[in-house]
Backbone as JSON Lines, residues from 0, in Angstrom:
{"i":0,"aa":"M","n":[0.94,-1.31,-0.05],"ca":[0.26,-0.2,0.07],"c":[0.3,1.22,-0.1]}
{"i":1,"aa":"L","n":[1.49,1.08,0.65],"ca":[2.75,2.27,0.69],"c":[3.36,2.3,-0.29]}
{"i":2,"aa":"R","n":[3.63,1.71,-0.9],"ca":[4.86,1.76,-2.22],"c":[3.62,2.59,-3.4]}
{"i":3,"aa":"N","n":[2.07,2.19,-3.17],"ca":[1.34,2.2,-4.17],"c":[1.19,3.77,-4.22]}
{"i":4,"aa":"N","n":[0.82,3.95,-2.71],"ca":[0.88,5.63,-2.24],"c":[1.97,6.55,-3.33]}
{"i":5,"aa":"L","n":[3.1,5.95,-2.73],"ca":[4.32,6.86,-2.21],"c":[4.32,7.18,-4.42]}
{"i":6,"aa":"C","n":[3.92,5.64,-4.96],"ca":[4.0,6.13,-6.45],"c":[3.52,7.04,-7.22]}
{"i":7,"aa":"L","n":[1.72,7.18,-7.13],"ca":[1.05,7.64,-6.79],"c":[1.32,9.43,-6.67]}
{"i":8,"aa":"L","n":[2.42,9.54,-5.36],"ca":[2.34,10.79,-5.01],"c":[3.58,11.72,-6.31]}
{"i":9,"aa":"I","n":[4.6,10.45,-5.63],"ca":[5.79,10.62,-7.27],"c":[5.35,11.91,-9.0]}
{"i":10,"aa":"F","n":[4.19,10.58,-9.21],"ca":[3.3,10.84,-10.34],"c":[3.19,12.43,-10.37]}
{"i":11,"aa":"V","n":[2.27,12.7,-9.26],"ca":[1.21,13.69,-9.34],"c":[1.94,15.43,-9.24]}
{"i":12,"aa":"Y","n":[3.27,15.43,-8.8],"ca":[4.75,16.13,-8.17],"c":[5.53,15.84,-8.85]}
{"i":13,"aa":"W","n":[5.76,15.06,-9.71],"ca":[6.7,14.96,-10.41],"c":[6.73,14.77,-12.37]}
{"i":14,"aa":"Y","n":[7.49,15.2,-13.15],"ca":[7.37,15.19,-14.5],"c":[8.35,15.28,-14.89]}
{"i":15,"aa":"S","n":[8.91,14.02,-16.31],"ca":[10.33,14.27,-17.02],"c":[9.08,13.77,-17.9]}
{"i":16,"aa":"D","n":[9.69,14.64,-19.74],"ca":[9.81,14.21,-20.73],"c":[9.93,12.69,-21.36]}
{"i":17,"aa":"R","n":[9.06,11.79,-21.89],"ca":[9.11,10.55,-22.24],"c":[10.41,9.58,-21.02]}
{"i":18,"aa":"S","n":[9.13,9.99,-20.06],"ca":[10.11,8.88,-18.57],"c":[9.66,7.44,-18.7]}
{"i":19,"aa":"D","n":[8.72,7.57,-19.77],"ca":[7.78,5.7,-19.29],"c":[8.43,5.29,-20.57]}
{"i":20,"aa":"R","n":[9.5,5.68,-21.42],"ca":[9.73,5.42,-22.9],"c":[10.44,3.83,-22.25]}
{"i":21,"aa":"L","n":[10.81,2.6,-22.65],"ca":[12.25,1.77,-22.55],"c":[13.03,2.46,-22.79]}
{"i":22,"aa":"L","n":[13.49,3.42,-23.83],"ca":[15.22,4.2,-24.05],"c":[14.24,5.73,-23.67]}
{"i":23,"aa":"P","n":[14.23,6.37,-22.74],"ca":[13.84,7.83,-22.19],"c":[15.38,8.24,-22.93]}
{"i":24,"aa":"S","n":[14.64,10.19,-23.0],"ca":[14.8,10.66,-23.92],"c":[16.53,10.81,-22.46]}
{"i":25,"aa":"R","n":[17.62,11.2,-23.17],"ca":[18.73,11.49,-22.74],"c":[19.15,13.2,-22.34]}
{"i":26,"aa":"V","n":[18.51,14.41,-23.01],"ca":[18.76,15.09,-22.44],"c":[17.26,16.39,-22.77]}
{"i":27,"aa":"T","n":[16.14,16.33,-21.93],"ca":[15.38,17.23,-22.02],"c":[15.83,18.93,-22.27]}
{"i":28,"aa":"I","n":[15.4,19.82,-23.36],"ca":[15.41,21.23,-23.24],"c":[14.12,21.96,-23.36]}
{"i":29,"aa":"L","n":[14.03,23.01,-21.77],"ca":[13.22,23.66,-21.9],"c":[12.9,24.89,-22.01]}
{"i":30,"aa":"H","n":[12.78,24.92,-22.63],"ca":[12.5,26.72,-23.72],"c":[11.31,27.14,-23.46]}
{"i":31,"aa":"G","n":[11.15,28.44,-23.05],"ca":[9.56,29.2,-21.95],"c":[9.59,30.74,-23.44]}
{"i":32,"aa":"I","n":[8.55,30.11,-23.66],"ca":[8.59,31.31,-25.48],"c":[7.64,32.33,-24.18]}
{"i":33,"aa":"E","n":[6.79,31.98,-23.73],"ca":[5.6,33.34,-22.81],"c":[5.99,32.28,-21.65]}
{"i":34,"aa":"V","n":[6.56,33.42,-20.84],"ca":[6.37,32.7,-19.15],"c":[5.61,33.78,-17.98]}
{"i":35,"aa":"L","n":[4.27,33.65,-16.84],"ca":[3.82,34.07,-16.75],"c":[4.79,35.28,-15.85]}
{"i":36,"aa":"Q","n":[4.32,36.28,-15.24],"ca":[5.38,36.07,-14.64],"c":[4.21,36.04,-12.36]}
{"i":37,"aa":"G","n":[5.82,35.69,-12.18],"ca":[5.31,34.54,-10.62],"c":[4.41,33.11,-10.96]}
{"i":38,"aa":"S","n":[5.28,32.78,-12.07],"ca":[4.7,31.12,-12.12],"c":[5.54,30.65,-13.04]}
{"i":39,"aa":"G","n":[5.81,28.82,-13.0],"ca":[6.64,28.26,-13.4],"c":[7.85,28.04,-12.4]}
{"i":40,"aa":"D","n":[7.7,27.19,-11.62],"ca":[8.5,26.26,-10.8],"c":[9.03,25.29,-10.96]}
{"i":41,"aa":"T","n":[9.88,25.31,-12.28],"ca":[10.64,24.8,-12.86],"c":[11.69,24.33,-11.85]}
{"i":42,"aa":"L","n":[12.13,22.42,-11.58],"ca":[13.03,22.19,-11.23],"c":[14.0,21.87,-11.88]}
{"i":43,"aa":"F","n":[14.89,21.39,-12.28],"ca":[15.93,20.66,-12.4],"c":[16.64,19.86,-11.2]}
{"i":44,"aa":"A","n":[17.19,18.35,-11.41],"ca":[17.83,17.21,-10.96],"c":[18.55,16.41,-11.41]}
{"i":45,"aa":"D","n":[19.98,15.88,-10.51],"ca":[20.91,15.17,-11.5],"c":[19.6,13.94,-10.01]}
{"i":46,"aa":"L","n":[18.69,12.97,-10.94],"ca":[18.27,12.04,-10.4],"c":[19.41,10.29,-10.81]}
{"i":47,"aa":"R","n":[20.16,10.25,-11.51],"ca":[21.37,9.32,-10.76],"c":[22.7,9.35,-10.01]}
{"i":48,"aa":"T","n":[23.01,11.19,-9.71],"ca":[23.05,10.91,-7.99],"c":[22.26,11.43,-7.1]}
{"i":49,"aa":"A","n":[21.69,11.33,-6.94],"ca":[20.24,11.09,-6.33],"c":[19.97,9.85,-5.61]}
{"i":50,"aa":"Y","n":[19.8,8.78,-7.01],"ca":[20.25,7.91,-6.63],"c":[20.86,6.92,-6.32]}
{"i":51,"aa":"E","n":[22.46,7.39,-6.21],"ca":[23.36,6.7,-5.55],"c":[23.89,6.96,-4.64]}
{"i":52,"aa":"E","n":[23.3,8.49,-4.0],"ca":[23.61,9.01,-2.49],"c":[22.46,8.28,-1.93]}
{"i":53,"aa":"M","n":[21.21,7.75,-2.33],"ca":[19.7,7.35,-1.81],"c":[19.77,5.84,-0.63]}
{"i":54,"aa":"P","n":[19.54,5.53,0.42],"ca":[19.77,4.68,0.7],"c":[18.63,3.68,0.96]}
{"i":55,"aa":"S","n":[20.02,2.95,0.54],"ca":[19.9,1.47,0.28],"c":[18.07,1.14,0.41]}
{"i":56,"aa":"D","n":[17.36,0.75,1.12],"ca":[16.25,0.63,1.63],"c":[15.32,0.95,1.04]}
{"i":57,"aa":"L","n":[15.41,2.64,1.11],"ca":[14.6,3.1,-0.15],"c":[14.6,2.93,-1.4]}
{"i":58,"aa":"K","n":[15.53,2.25,-2.3],"ca":[15.73,2.07,-3.55],"c":[14.84,1.0,-3.66]}
{"i":59,"aa":"V","n":[13.93,-0.26,-3.26],"ca":[13.32,-0.77,-3.21],"c":[12.42,-0.58,-3.95]}
{"i":60,"aa":"F","n":[11.92,0.94,-4.01],"ca":[10.32,1.39,-4.38],"c":[11.07,1.53,-5.81]}
């Protein structure tokens, strides 16, 4: 149950282009044509390093 809830939480708050593909994109480029002032809290993360530094018991998720 925890695993399902955790996956749902990640899905709701995290998005990555083509991450569902067998061979996901190596790089994603974000180019804003029109950005409203005070919006667009886009964040970037190095997921490989985050996974490597994650405690082993969390890697099973």
